[in-house]
N, C-alpha and C positions, 0 to 999 in steps of 0.2 A: 219853873224850869230855868235852869241855868243857861243863859244865852251863849255861853262859850262851849257848851256841849253839843250844840246843833239841834236841828229840828226834832230828831227823835232820840236824843240823849246819848248817842254813841259815835257820832261822826262829826267832822268839822261842820260849821254852819253851812247849810245848803245854800247854794247860790242859783239864782235864776239868771237867765241872759236872753238875748235877742235884740234885734234892731230897734224895737219900740219899748224895750224894758227901761224903766227909769225907777231906780230903787226908792227915791223919795216919794213916788206915787204908788208904786206897785208892790214893793217888798211886803208890807204888812197885809195887804189884801190877798196876795198869792200865798203867803205863808199861812194865813187864816184858812184859806180854801183847803190847802193841802192838809192842814192839821185836822179839820172837820172831816174830810174824806178818809184820811188815815184812821182817825178815831172810830168812825162808823164801820169801816171795812176790816178793821183789825180783828173782828170776831170770826172771819173766815166764811161768812154767809154769802151766797150768791145774790146779786142785785143787778137790776137794769140800771142804765144811766138815768132814766126817768125817776126810778125809786131813790137812787143816791141823791139826785137833784132835789126832789121833794123833801127829803129828810134833812139835807144840809142847808137848803135854801140857795144853793149855787147853781148857776146856769149849766145845762147839760154839756155844752161845748167846753166850759171850764172843768167840769168833772172829768170829761174824756181826756183833756190835756193833763190834768193832775194825775190821773191814772198812768198816763205814759211817763210823766216825771218820776213817779214812784218806782219805775223800773230802772232808772238811772242810778249808777253807783253813788253819785253825789246826793241822792235823795233816799238812800237806803238799799238800792239794788234788789228790791223785792220782786217776787213773781206776781204778775197779774194774769190770772187764768181767765179765759173767756169761752163761753159755749153759745152756740147759735140756738135761738128759741123761736117757736112759732113757724110761720110760713117761711121756708128757707130763702124765698125770692124777696122778702122784705128786709133782710139783713138786721134782724134784732138779736142782741146778744145780752147775756148776763155776765157779770164780772165777779171775781173773788180775788182778794189780796192773800197772798201766802207771804208771811213775814220772814225776811231773810235772817 
């Protein structure tokens, strides 16, 4: 991958931010998480956070955060669809990536 093309080959290099973000410690880790999640979800299949986490090896909280990032313009502006599954009082969802 050409580092100048950005994370998904068509936008400027995606950038993370936040008060605790330190590129020297976090850029490689977060970029790797997002790449694994994007690669898995790019098939358009519905998956729970647990299934994505088990498949990628990334924590569920990180999976959730990266799915939110993928919605942002700087990370591709993709649609992340979600549907409630199981007992509606438990708040379980499945997610699907729709590539922009």
